[in-house]
N, CA and C atoms as a LAMMPS dump frame, in Angstrom:
ITEM: TIMESTEP
0
ITEM: NUMBER OF ATOMS
639
ITEM: BOX BOUNDS ff ff ff
-5.0000000000000000e+02 5.0000000000000000e+02
-5.0000000000000000e+02 5.0000000000000000e+02
-5.0000000000000000e+02 5.0000000000000000e+02
ITEM: ATOMS id mol type element x y z
1 1 1 N 0.962 -1.034 -0.227
2 1 2 C -0.121 -0.071 -0.197
3 1 3 C 0.971 1.1 -0.028
4 2 1 N 0.921 2.38 -0.819
5 2 2 C 1.5 3.509 -1.02
6 2 3 C 1.285 4.601 0.615
7 3 1 N 2.127 4.707 0.567
8 3 2 C 1.63 6 1.603
9 3 3 C 1.092 7.098 1.437
10 4 1 N 0.281 7.933 2.628
11 4 2 C -0.653 9.118 2.216
12 4 3 C 0.149 9.984 2.973
13 5 1 N -0.715 11.495 2.017
14 5 2 C 0.273 12.604 3.203
15 5 3 C -0.55 13.552 3.269
16 6 1 N -0.744 14.621 4.163
17 6 2 C -1.315 15.589 4.087
18 6 3 C -0.732 16.87 4.32
19 7 1 N -0.891 17.811 3.871
20 7 2 C -0.446 19.147 4.606
21 7 3 C -0.681 19.661 6.093
22 8 1 N -0.063 20.438 6.718
23 8 2 C -0.14 21.118 7.915
24 8 3 C 0.057 22.25 7.841
25 9 1 N 0.056 22.78 6.691
26 9 2 C 0.299 24.389 6.975
27 9 3 C -1.049 25.386 7.236
28 10 1 N -1.768 25.108 7.961
29 10 2 C -3.163 25.746 8.293
30 10 3 C -3.208 27.286 7.841
31 11 1 N -3.978 27.421 7.365
32 11 2 C -4.181 28.498 7.529
33 11 3 C -3.946 29.816 6.066
34 12 1 N -2.804 28.968 5.672
35 12 2 C -1.438 29.483 4.676
36 12 3 C -1.54 28.666 3.467
37 13 1 N -2.043 27.499 3.709
38 13 2 C -2.58 26.177 2.371
39 13 3 C -3.85 25.774 2.112
40 14 1 N -4.037 26.555 0.981
41 14 2 C -5.426 25.529 0.324
42 14 3 C -5.847 24.063 0.822
43 15 1 N -4.561 23.439 0.283
44 15 2 C -5.16 22.012 0.622
45 15 3 C -4.865 21.713 1.728
46 16 1 N -4.222 22.226 2.885
47 16 2 C -4.55 22.099 4.167
48 16 3 C -5.527 21.827 4.937
49 17 1 N -6.279 23.621 3.935
50 17 2 C -7.833 23.941 4.773
51 17 3 C -9.065 22.984 4.573
52 18 1 N -8.303 22.433 3.067
53 18 2 C -9.69 21.343 3.022
54 18 3 C -8.903 19.413 3.422
55 19 1 N -8.045 19.306 3.882
56 19 2 C -7.747 18.029 3.7
57 19 3 C -7.294 17.333 3.397
58 20 1 N -6.498 18.177 1.623
59 20 2 C -6.055 17.264 0.852
60 20 3 C -4.938 16.367 0.988
61 21 1 N -5.417 14.919 0.211
62 21 2 C -5.011 13.638 0.691
63 21 3 C -4.115 13.773 -0.319
64 22 1 N -2.505 13 -0.492
65 22 2 C -2.058 12.758 -1.534
66 22 3 C -1.476 11.564 -1.481
67 23 1 N -1.06 11.051 -2.153
68 23 2 C -0.419 9.984 -2.794
69 23 3 C 0.648 9.624 -2.823
70 24 1 N 2.021 8.79 -2.442
71 24 2 C 2.798 8.637 -2.734
72 24 3 C 3.479 8.963 -3.718
73 25 1 N 2.629 8.556 -4.888
74 25 2 C 3.599 8.145 -5.651
75 25 3 C 3.054 9.968 -7.102
76 26 1 N 2.231 10.784 -6.101
77 26 2 C 2.259 12.342 -6.886
78 26 3 C 2.419 13.174 -6.3
79 27 1 N 3.165 13.065 -5.37
80 27 2 C 3.915 13.947 -4.512
81 27 3 C 5.696 13.767 -4.493
82 28 1 N 6.338 15.225 -4.835
83 28 2 C 7.986 15.296 -5.156
84 28 3 C 8.656 14.728 -3.82
85 29 1 N 9.675 13.544 -4.374
86 29 2 C 10.797 13.488 -2.828
87 29 3 C 11.646 13.753 -2.962
88 30 1 N 11.96 15.104 -2.119
89 30 2 C 13.51 15.607 -1.464
90 30 3 C 14.561 15.301 -0.458
91 31 1 N 15.357 14.825 -1.015
92 31 2 C 16.236 14.196 0.405
93 31 3 C 15.24 13.635 1.026
94 32 1 N 14.856 12.179 0.832
95 32 2 C 13.798 11.718 1.867
96 32 3 C 12.651 12.086 2.133
97 33 1 N 12.084 13.568 2.213
98 33 2 C 10.783 14.097 2.639
99 33 3 C 9.82 14.062 1.173
100 34 1 N 8.538 14.529 1.748
101 34 2 C 7.79 15.077 0.649
102 34 3 C 6.92 16.439 1.201
103 35 1 N 6.721 17.149 -0.027
104 35 2 C 6.556 18.647 0.137
105 35 3 C 4.664 18.801 -0.975
106 36 1 N 4.393 19.666 -0.394
107 36 2 C 3.091 20.232 -0.714
108 36 3 C 3.677 20.478 -2.356
109 37 1 N 2.359 20.226 -2.957
110 37 2 C 2.809 21.09 -4.319
111 37 3 C 2.147 22.327 -4.435
112 38 1 N 1.505 22.607 -3.52
113 38 2 C 0.675 24.233 -3.308
114 38 3 C 1.362 25.041 -2.889
115 39 1 N 2.2 24.815 -1.413
116 39 2 C 2.966 25.702 -0.03
117 39 3 C 4.053 25.193 -0.243
118 40 1 N 4.761 24.12 -0.872
119 40 2 C 5.992 23.29 -0.585
120 40 3 C 6.418 23.238 0.725
121 41 1 N 5.739 22.952 1.086
122 41 2 C 5.943 22.802 3.028
123 41 3 C 6.072 21.38 3.16
124 42 1 N 6.743 21.064 4.059
125 42 2 C 6.705 19.58 4.043
126 42 3 C 5.604 19.014 4.667
127 43 1 N 5.465 17.416 4.071
128 43 2 C 3.967 16.76 4.104
129 43 3 C 4.562 15.717 5.227
130 44 1 N 3.407 15.78 6.471
131 44 2 C 2.756 14.569 7.538
132 44 3 C 2.399 13.419 6.403
133 45 1 N 2.875 12.467 6.983
134 45 2 C 2.461 10.693 6.538
135 45 3 C 1.617 10.649 7.792
136 46 1 N -0.032 9.81 7.568
137 46 2 C -1.417 9.907 7.547
138 46 3 C -1.346 8.528 7.652
139 47 1 N -2.105 7.71 8.418
140 47 2 C -2.978 6.394 8.36
141 47 3 C -3.66 6.449 7.761
142 48 1 N -4.526 5.376 7.3
143 48 2 C -5.833 5.678 6.71
144 48 3 C -6.855 5.781 6.969
145 49 1 N -6.789 5.653 8.465
146 49 2 C -7.849 5.794 9.428
147 49 3 C -8.219 7.345 10.026
148 50 1 N -7.143 7.833 9.686
149 50 2 C -7.136 9.233 10.268
150 50 3 C -7.037 10.485 9.1
151 51 1 N -7.005 9.599 7.933
152 51 2 C -7.639 10.975 6.263
153 51 3 C -9.142 11.39 6.772
154 52 1 N -9.431 12.496 6.529
155 52 2 C -10.773 12.995 6.896
156 52 3 C -11.14 13.757 5.654
157 53 1 N -12.327 13.607 5.075
158 53 2 C -12.003 14.535 3.669
159 53 3 C -12.904 15.757 3.96
160 54 1 N -12.276 16.589 2.218
161 54 2 C -12.74 17.75 2.747
162 54 3 C -13.78 17.833 2.78
163 55 1 N -14.936 17.431 2.206
164 55 2 C -16.221 17.417 2.41
165 55 3 C -16.729 17.397 4.03
166 56 1 N -15.91 15.916 4.45
167 56 2 C -15.964 16.39 5.775
168 56 3 C -16.045 16.986 6.894
169 57 1 N -14.895 17.975 6.211
170 57 2 C -14.292 19.168 7.467
171 57 3 C -15.178 20.162 7.027
172 58 1 N -15.603 20.285 6.077
173 58 2 C -16.694 21.59 5.324
174 58 3 C -17.827 20.91 6.195
175 59 1 N -18.103 20.081 6.416
176 59 2 C -19.521 19.899 7.263
177 59 3 C -19.103 20.353 8.784
178 60 1 N -18.449 19.851 9.153
179 60 2 C -17.794 19.904 10.723
180 60 3 C -17.839 21.582 11.246
181 61 1 N -17.323 22.342 9.928
182 61 2 C -16.887 24.002 10.143
183 61 3 C -18.332 24.735 9.964
184 62 1 N -19.088 24.386 8.837
185 62 2 C -20.437 24.843 8.816
186 62 3 C -21.581 24.428 10.254
187 63 1 N -21.059 23.542 10.641
188 63 2 C -21.854 23.029 12.246
189 63 3 C -21.218 24.082 13.288
190 64 1 N -19.984 24.223 13.422
191 64 2 C -19.548 25.195 14.274
192 64 3 C -20.025 26.416 14.17
193 65 1 N -20.067 26.988 13.072
194 65 2 C -20.375 28.41 12.841
195 65 3 C -22.026 28.647 12.997
196 66 1 N -22.602 27.439 13.129
197 66 2 C -24.446 27.745 13.099
198 66 3 C -24.162 27.546 14.545
199 67 1 N -23.665 26.822 15.37
200 67 2 C -23.786 26.42 16.996
201 67 3 C -23.334 28.064 17.079
202 68 1 N -22.401 28.956 16.893
203 68 2 C -21.519 29.606 17.291
204 68 3 C -22.946 31.143 17.075
205 69 1 N -23.723 30.726 15.859
206 69 2 C -24.193 32.059 15.678
207 69 3 C -25.716 31.829 16.702
208 70 1 N -26.325 30.539 17.329
209 70 2 C -27.262 30.502 18.017
210 70 3 C -26.281 31.554 19.268
211 71 1 N -25.323 30.99 19.812
212 71 2 C -25.089 31.61 20.798
213 71 3 C -25.09 33.134 20.946
214 72 1 N -24.647 33.839 20.264
215 72 2 C -24.49 34.88 19.843
216 72 3 C -25.83 35.569 19.909
217 73 1 N -26.582 34.908 19.402
218 73 2 C -28.229 35.399 19.278
219 73 3 C -29.098 35.36 20.318
220 74 1 N -28.675 34.415 21.144
221 74 2 C -29.228 34.226 22.598
222 74 3 C -28.448 35.26 23.416
223 75 1 N -27.431 35.658 23.435
224 75 2 C -26.801 36.661 23.956
225 75 3 C -27.353 38.072 23.869
226 76 1 N -27.018 38.441 23.081
227 76 2 C -27.513 39.889 22.206
228 76 3 C -29.527 39.596 22.92
229 77 1 N -30.236 38.514 22.242
230 77 2 C -31.674 38.882 22.482
231 77 3 C -32.039 39.177 24.067
232 78 1 N -31.65 38.148 24.672
233 78 2 C -31.616 38.313 26.258
234 78 3 C -30.882 38.985 27.589
235 79 1 N -30.821 40.322 27.176
236 79 2 C -29.804 41.271 27.863
237 79 3 C -30.492 40.5 29.07
238 80 1 N -29.442 41.058 30.243
239 80 2 C -29.453 40.895 32.119
240 80 3 C -30.755 41.992 32.227
241 81 1 N -31.888 41.315 33.107
242 81 2 C -33.148 41.719 33.489
243 81 3 C -32.833 43.17 34.606
244 82 1 N -32.535 44.306 34.663
245 82 2 C -32.458 45.118 35.491
246 82 3 C -33.525 44.61 37.073
247 83 1 N -32.531 45.058 38.133
248 83 2 C -33.149 44.893 39.576
249 83 3 C -34.483 45.406 39.782
250 84 1 N -35.51 44.968 39.733
251 84 2 C -36.967 45.616 40.571
252 84 3 C -36.49 46.433 41.906
253 85 1 N -37.252 47.686 41.565
254 85 2 C -36.979 48.206 42.621
255 85 3 C -38.181 48.193 43.539
256 86 1 N -37.909 48.288 45.08
257 86 2 C -39.517 47.938 45.685
258 86 3 C -40.188 48.859 45.664
259 87 1 N -41.569 49.096 46.19
260 87 2 C -42.624 50.25 46.071
261 87 3 C -41.954 51.04 47.238
262 88 1 N -42.412 52.277 47.031
263 88 2 C -42.138 53.253 47.851
264 88 3 C -41.215 54.053 47.879
265 89 1 N -39.97 53.18 47.601
266 89 2 C -38.866 53.926 47.133
267 89 3 C -38.465 54.481 45.708
268 90 1 N -37.843 54.836 45.484
269 90 2 C -37.39 56.005 44.358
270 90 3 C -35.677 56.125 44.139
271 91 1 N -35.347 56.131 42.735
272 91 2 C -33.933 55.901 42.561
273 91 3 C -33.859 57.578 42.576
274 92 1 N -32.817 57.313 43.524
275 92 2 C -32.273 59.047 42.958
276 92 3 C -31.555 59.273 41.879
277 93 1 N -32.223 60.89 41.767
278 93 2 C -31.391 61.162 40.681
279 93 3 C -30.275 61.658 40.752
280 94 1 N -29.377 61.349 40.084
281 94 2 C -27.702 61.685 40.107
282 94 3 C -27.757 62.463 38.773
283 95 1 N -27.673 64.219 39.351
284 95 2 C -27.393 64.444 38.491
285 95 3 C -26.173 65.299 37.87
286 96 1 N -25.519 65.248 36.923
287 96 2 C -24.489 65.087 36.273
288 96 3 C -23.463 66.261 35.759
289 97 1 N -22.189 66.493 36.658
290 97 2 C -21.494 67.666 36.372
291 97 3 C -20.63 67.712 35.467
292 98 1 N -20.081 68.692 34.873
293 98 2 C -18.99 68.691 34.214
294 98 3 C -18.034 68.712 35.001
295 99 1 N -17.309 67.399 34.672
296 99 2 C -15.4 67.959 35.217
297 99 3 C -14.755 69.32 34.667
298 100 1 N -14.64 70.228 34.795
299 100 2 C -13.371 71.096 34.118
300 100 3 C -11.751 70.291 34.523
301 101 1 N -10.942 70.383 33.727
302 101 2 C -10.156 70.271 34.108
303 101 3 C -8.904 71.315 33.286
304 102 1 N -8.216 71.588 34.5
305 102 2 C -7.618 72.639 34.218
306 102 3 C -5.91 72.212 33.445
307 103 1 N -6.152 73.319 32.189
308 103 2 C -5.05 72.716 31.489
309 103 3 C -3.703 73.729 32.086
310 104 1 N -2.749 73.12 31.878
311 104 2 C -1.247 74.132 32.947
312 104 3 C -0.925 74.969 32.112
313 105 1 N -1.149 75.996 32.199
314 105 2 C -0.483 76.882 31.419
315 105 3 C 1.123 76.623 30.946
316 106 1 N 0.75 77.039 28.956
317 106 2 C 2.345 76.731 28.142
318 106 3 C 3.207 77.967 28.882
319 107 1 N 4.422 77.692 29.382
320 107 2 C 5.451 78.602 29.731
321 107 3 C 6.562 78.859 28.214
322 108 1 N 5.935 79.996 27.376
323 108 2 C 7.574 79.972 26.302
324 108 3 C 8.414 80.114 27.115
325 109 1 N 9.677 79.827 26.424
326 109 2 C 10.978 80.04 26.741
327 109 3 C 11.699 81.266 26.002
328 110 1 N 12.328 82.174 26.629
329 110 2 C 12.85 83.277 25.574
330 110 3 C 14.075 83.137 25.282
331 111 1 N 14.237 83.39 24.025
332 111 2 C 15.503 83.11 23.869
333 111 3 C 15.891 84.517 23.088
334 112 1 N 17.173 84.544 23.821
335 112 2 C 18.433 86.106 23.954
336 112 3 C 19.619 85.353 22.916
337 113 1 N 18.817 86.326 21.749
338 113 2 C 20.046 86.021 20.688
339 113 3 C 21.028 87.394 20.669
340 114 1 N 22.646 87.148 21.128
341 114 2 C 23.544 88.14 21.492
342 114 3 C 24.167 88.93 20.275
343 115 1 N 24.139 89.911 19.991
344 115 2 C 24.666 90.65 18.842
345 115 3 C 26.091 90.329 18.942
346 116 1 N 26.48 90.052 17.674
347 116 2 C 28.245 90.089 17.668
348 116 3 C 28.617 91.144 16.748
349 117 1 N 30.051 91.398 17.041
350 117 2 C 30.151 92.194 15.803
351 117 3 C 30.676 91.194 14.712
352 118 1 N 30.51 91.311 13.362
353 118 2 C 31.234 91.029 12.638
354 118 3 C 32.933 91.737 12.139
355 119 1 N 33.702 90.455 11.906
356 119 2 C 34.648 91.282 11.83
357 119 3 C 35.654 90.713 10.307
358 120 1 N 35.653 92.277 9.605
359 120 2 C 36.275 91.877 8.322
360 120 3 C 37.97 92.051 8.479
361 121 1 N 38.269 90.586 7.469
362 121 2 C 39.41 90.436 7.549
363 121 3 C 40.065 90.774 6.008
364 122 1 N 40.445 91.888 5.789
365 122 2 C 41.281 93.111 4.763
366 122 3 C 42.456 92.071 4.499
367 123 1 N 42.715 91.298 2.701
368 123 2 C 44.422 90.916 2.853
369 123 3 C 45.367 91.644 3.093
370 124 1 N 46.231 90.98 3.048
371 124 2 C 47.236 91.853 2.837
372 124 3 C 47.761 92.639 1.976
373 125 1 N 48.067 93.269 1.659
374 125 2 C 48.59 93.945 0.079
375 125 3 C 49.896 93.075 -0.079
376 126 1 N 49.606 92.622 -1
377 126 2 C 50.993 92.268 -1.771
378 126 3 C 52.572 92.829 -1.854
379 127 1 N 53.369 92.542 -1.81
380 127 2 C 54.583 93.404 -1.51
381 127 3 C 54.991 93.823 -3.051
382 128 1 N 55.152 94.604 -3.646
383 128 2 C 55.46 95.529 -5.088
384 128 3 C 56.896 94.794 -5.164
385 129 1 N 56.766 93.869 -6.478
386 129 2 C 58.323 93.085 -6.347
387 129 3 C 59.406 94.147 -7.045
388 130 1 N 60.626 94.752 -6.459
389 130 2 C 61.551 95.46 -6.513
390 130 3 C 62.206 94.956 -7.825
391 131 1 N 62.375 95.999 -8.743
392 131 2 C 62.814 95.984 -10.509
393 131 3 C 64.115 95.218 -10.324
394 132 1 N 64.239 94.644 -11.178
395 132 2 C 65.883 93.527 -10.962
396 132 3 C 67.019 94.814 -11.504
397 133 1 N 68.096 93.969 -11.008
398 133 2 C 69.161 94.791 -11.533
399 133 3 C 69.563 94.977 -12.567
400 134 1 N 70.687 95.273 -12.931
401 134 2 C 70.874 95.344 -13.955
402 134 3 C 71.926 94.026 -14.289
403 135 1 N 71.633 93.534 -15.696
404 135 2 C 71.642 92.097 -16.164
405 135 3 C 73.2 92.004 -16.558
406 136 1 N 73.463 90.745 -15.531
407 136 2 C 74.94 90.451 -16.055
408 136 3 C 75.592 90.009 -17.381
409 137 1 N 76.89 90.062 -18.569
410 137 2 C 76.286 89.95 -19.863
411 137 3 C 77.645 89.324 -19.953
412 138 1 N 77.676 88.06 -20.547
413 138 2 C 79.14 87.488 -20.294
414 138 3 C 79.435 88.02 -21.637
415 139 1 N 81.211 88.308 -21.891
416 139 2 C 81.963 88.648 -23.439
417 139 3 C 83.001 88.198 -23.122
418 140 1 N 84.046 88.233 -24.394
419 140 2 C 85.278 86.801 -24.192
420 140 3 C 85.979 87.489 -23.357
421 141 1 N 85.917 88.558 -22.843
422 141 2 C 87.441 89.219 -21.905
423 141 3 C 86.662 89.179 -20.486
424 142 1 N 85.557 89.107 -20.118
425 142 2 C 84.999 89.462 -19.149
426 142 3 C 83.552 89.56 -18.631
427 143 1 N 83.356 90.226 -18.248
428 143 2 C 81.727 90.617 -18.074
429 143 3 C 81.147 91.861 -17.822
430 144 1 N 79.873 91.98 -17.998
431 144 2 C 79.384 93.245 -18.204
432 144 3 C 78.531 94.004 -17.435
433 145 1 N 77.661 94.393 -16.821
434 145 2 C 76.853 94.624 -15.744
435 145 3 C 76.317 95.947 -16.401
436 146 1 N 74.653 95.722 -17.293
437 146 2 C 74.474 96.874 -17.873
438 146 3 C 74.074 96.767 -19.044
439 147 1 N 73.054 97.451 -19.636
440 147 2 C 72.823 97.344 -20.695
441 147 3 C 73.675 97.294 -22.332
442 148 1 N 72.942 96.166 -23.437
443 148 2 C 73.501 95.885 -24.422
444 148 3 C 73.429 96.912 -25.336
445 149 1 N 74.534 96.794 -26.658
446 149 2 C 73.285 97.44 -27.468
447 149 3 C 74.001 96.899 -28.621
448 150 1 N 73.275 95.964 -29.384
449 150 2 C 74.018 95.227 -30.734
450 150 3 C 75.209 93.912 -30.065
451 151 1 N 74.988 93.873 -29.057
452 151 2 C 75.899 93.027 -28.281
453 151 3 C 77.051 93.423 -27.169
454 152 1 N 77.34 94.701 -27.876
455 152 2 C 78.364 95.752 -26.671
456 152 3 C 77.482 96.343 -25.535
457 153 1 N 78.576 96.514 -24.73
458 153 2 C 78.366 97.582 -23.615
459 153 3 C 77.793 98.911 -23.731
460 154 1 N 76.595 99.2 -23.582
461 154 2 C 75.998 100.604 -24.026
462 154 3 C 75.522 100.84 -22.859
463 155 1 N 75.832 101.164 -21.939
464 155 2 C 74.734 101.833 -20.557
465 155 3 C 75.848 103.211 -19.975
466 156 1 N 74.779 103.973 -19.42
467 156 2 C 75.886 105.521 -18.454
468 156 3 C 75.889 105.111 -16.856
469 157 1 N 75.59 103.845 -16.946
470 157 2 C 76.549 104.062 -15.053
471 157 3 C 76.599 101.713 -15.627
472 158 1 N 77.631 101.766 -16.351
473 158 2 C 77.894 100.429 -16.415
474 158 3 C 79.031 99.757 -15.557
475 159 1 N 79.211 98.41 -15.548
476 159 2 C 80.57 98.146 -15.122
477 159 3 C 80.915 96.988 -15.725
478 160 1 N 82.28 96.744 -16.059
479 160 2 C 82.979 96.063 -17.178
480 160 3 C 83.951 95.436 -16.198
481 161 1 N 83.668 93.668 -15.934
482 161 2 C 84.94 93.62 -15.034
483 161 3 C 86.141 92.554 -15.945
484 162 1 N 86.842 92.557 -15.88
485 162 2 C 88.086 91.934 -17.085
486 162 3 C 88.382 90.156 -16.148
487 163 1 N 88.316 89.78 -17.142
488 163 2 C 88.736 88.164 -16.553
489 163 3 C 90.251 87.384 -16.901
490 164 1 N 90.591 88.391 -18.073
491 164 2 C 91.879 88.375 -18.877
492 164 3 C 93.029 89.768 -19.073
493 165 1 N 93.851 90.091 -19.352
494 165 2 C 94.542 91.11 -19.667
495 165 3 C 94.118 91.726 -20.593
496 166 1 N 93.12 92.911 -20.587
497 166 2 C 93.017 93.064 -22.05
498 166 3 C 92.693 94.848 -21.911
499 167 1 N 92.837 95.292 -23.466
500 167 2 C 93.171 96.451 -23.335
501 167 3 C 91.935 97.331 -23.1
502 168 1 N 91.607 98.531 -22.438
503 168 2 C 90.763 99.257 -22.077
504 168 3 C 90.228 99.644 -23.107
505 169 1 N 90.546 100.472 -23.798
506 169 2 C 90.011 101.125 -24.911
507 169 3 C 91.2 101.127 -25.888
508 170 1 N 90.62 101.44 -26.814
509 170 2 C 92.068 101.626 -28.151
510 170 3 C 91.97 102.838 -28.467
511 171 1 N 91.289 103.738 -28.006
512 171 2 C 91.246 105.157 -28.108
513 171 3 C 91.966 106.033 -26.935
514 172 1 N 92.12 105.145 -26.015
515 172 2 C 93.324 105.663 -25.049
516 172 3 C 94.519 105.998 -25.326
517 173 1 N 94.961 107.381 -25.244
518 173 2 C 96.307 107.286 -25.459
519 173 3 C 97.282 106.802 -25.221
520 174 1 N 97.083 106.355 -23.327
521 174 2 C 98.143 105.498 -22.516
522 174 3 C 97.832 104.394 -23.139
523 175 1 N 97.418 103.82 -23.52
524 175 2 C 96.771 102.437 -23.811
525 175 3 C 97.053 101.619 -22.633
526 176 1 N 96.32 101.537 -21.967
527 176 2 C 96.059 101.3 -20.788
528 176 3 C 95.589 99.815 -20.65
529 177 1 N 96.363 98.781 -20.147
530 177 2 C 95.555 97.402 -19.971
531 177 3 C 94.733 97.361 -18.883
532 178 1 N 93.888 96.314 -18.949
533 178 2 C 93.478 96.095 -17.35
534 178 3 C 94.253 94.803 -17.319
535 179 1 N 94.199 94.225 -15.695
536 179 2 C 94.636 93.292 -15.419
537 179 3 C 93.32 92.272 -14.922
538 180 1 N 93.318 91.043 -14.692
539 180 2 C 92.349 89.641 -14.727
540 180 3 C 91.72 90.302 -12.938
541 181 1 N 90.954 90.865 -12.695
542 181 2 C 89.989 90.86 -11.776
543 181 3 C 89.94 92.337 -10.961
544 182 1 N 90.132 93.816 -12.77
545 182 2 C 90.385 95.045 -12.529
546 182 3 C 88.508 94.996 -12.726
547 183 1 N 88.162 96.128 -12.538
548 183 2 C 87.103 96.768 -13.513
549 183 3 C 87.314 97.931 -13.479
550 184 1 N 86.44 98.579 -14.27
551 184 2 C 85.786 99.817 -14.668
552 184 3 C 84.422 100.433 -14.56
553 185 1 N 84.134 101.296 -14.067
554 185 2 C 82.685 101.817 -13.729
555 185 3 C 82.655 103.033 -14.295
556 186 1 N 81.254 103.108 -15.146
557 186 2 C 81.716 104.048 -15.694
558 186 3 C 80.466 104.237 -16.692
559 187 1 N 80.485 105.244 -17.943
560 187 2 C 79.421 105.289 -18.998
561 187 3 C 80.292 104.617 -20.085
562 188 1 N 79.658 103.421 -21.281
563 188 2 C 79.611 103.043 -22.21
564 188 3 C 78.944 103.62 -23.433
565 189 1 N 79.585 103.338 -24.814
566 189 2 C 78.915 103.954 -25.192
567 189 3 C 78.922 102.674 -26.677
568 190 1 N 77.973 102.199 -27.189
569 190 2 C 78.299 100.651 -28.036
570 190 3 C 79.597 100.317 -28.411
571 191 1 N 79.954 100.039 -26.915
572 191 2 C 80.874 99.264 -26.518
573 191 3 C 82.798 99.964 -26.095
574 192 1 N 82.333 101.591 -26.286
575 192 2 C 83.514 102.131 -26.202
576 192 3 C 83.388 103.28 -24.579
577 193 1 N 84.612 103.232 -24.049
578 193 2 C 84.458 103.465 -22.539
579 193 3 C 84.525 105.199 -22.956
580 194 1 N 83.726 105.791 -23.081
581 194 2 C 83.331 107.351 -22.687
582 194 3 C 83.737 108.117 -21.568
583 195 1 N 83.668 107.806 -20.623
584 195 2 C 84.487 107.599 -19.136
585 195 3 C 84.278 106.57 -17.549
586 196 1 N 85.053 106.935 -17.059
587 196 2 C 85.066 105.882 -15.557
588 196 3 C 86.129 106.058 -14.874
589 197 1 N 85.777 105.195 -13.56
590 197 2 C 86.878 105.086 -12.776
591 197 3 C 87.414 103.805 -12.776
592 198 1 N 88.664 103.189 -13.101
593 198 2 C 89.811 102.19 -12.604
594 198 3 C 89.936 101.443 -11.614
595 199 1 N 89.271 100.061 -10.935
596 199 2 C 89.639 99.987 -9.806
597 199 3 C 90.182 98.297 -10.125
598 200 1 N 91.219 97.771 -9.277
599 200 2 C 92.098 96.739 -9.047
600 200 3 C 91.169 95.786 -8.387
601 201 1 N 91.491 94.376 -8.238
602 201 2 C 90.109 93.404 -7.567
603 201 3 C 90.327 93.296 -6.086
604 202 1 N 91.328 94.088 -5.615
605 202 2 C 91.103 94.769 -4.039
606 202 3 C 89.969 95.766 -4.226
607 203 1 N 89.339 96.412 -4.924
608 203 2 C 88.893 97.586 -5.106
609 203 3 C 89.525 99.001 -4.467
610 204 1 N 91.062 98.746 -5.129
611 204 2 C 91.695 99.744 -4.649
612 204 3 C 91.497 101.026 -6.228
613 205 1 N 91.609 102.097 -6.201
614 205 2 C 91.334 103.101 -7.373
615 205 3 C 92.74 102.754 -8.168
616 206 1 N 92.526 102.732 -9.269
617 206 2 C 94.017 102.751 -10.158
618 206 3 C 94.193 103.887 -11.024
619 207 1 N 93.142 104.445 -11.184
620 207 2 C 93.225 106.057 -11.941
621 207 3 C 91.522 106.029 -12.495
622 208 1 N 91.29 107.681 -12.996
623 208 2 C 90.492 107.78 -13.667
624 208 3 C 90.795 107.968 -15.47
625 209 1 N 89.627 107.371 -15.802
626 209 2 C 89.866 107.34 -17.508
627 209 3 C 88.943 108.107 -18.224
628 210 1 N 89.135 109.326 -18.571
629 210 2 C 88.197 109.918 -19.566
630 210 3 C 88.758 109.996 -21.37
631 211 1 N 87.48 109.43 -22.103
632 211 2 C 88.558 109.462 -23.827
633 211 3 C 87.379 110.343 -24.545
634 212 1 N 85.912 110.168 -23.987
635 212 2 C 85 111.219 -24.906
636 212 3 C 83.949 110.427 -25.616
637 213 1 N 83.478 110.345 -26.541
638 213 2 C 82.988 109.638 -26.988
639 213 3 C 83.39 110.1 -28.704
């Protein structure tokens, strides 16, 4: 005889509420247990004498509903009778009085807002960049601090420093030569010395030179 099963997921499964009986051959077996095809819950094995048909369960449910209806009707149609007052006695009338409940006064907190001064932070002025000093230009025989014209010293206040022994100016009638480290501060025009002061590398004055343009 094949096994029979029923779903016990009452209230959540229609087959459980209807008392549906499943044959072993018509349900799916998973790991040795059988599941309800409707709610997929585990089925409980039952004996043949325990099987209740859906019709029988429906009749029992209807009978219980009828009995409950009769009990409720009796309770509502036959309320408890009030006690009979003895003759000569009247029921005192109790006047209803309104109860006034005083509501507590609502106290609102006062918020005091302090006025604060607004501090305006002014940005610090940026320092004005200092103009760059005269540019130092490299020459074949030394360096010239000042402006050039066509690659030659050309400045009213330039400094020519000698890195090797060199004729100061070809127009100089004395044909004076500057030694390495000597320098001349003065006016230059297109590479020619107009006038200036001649120093040695120890900053000692060696003489004044005036040639003119």
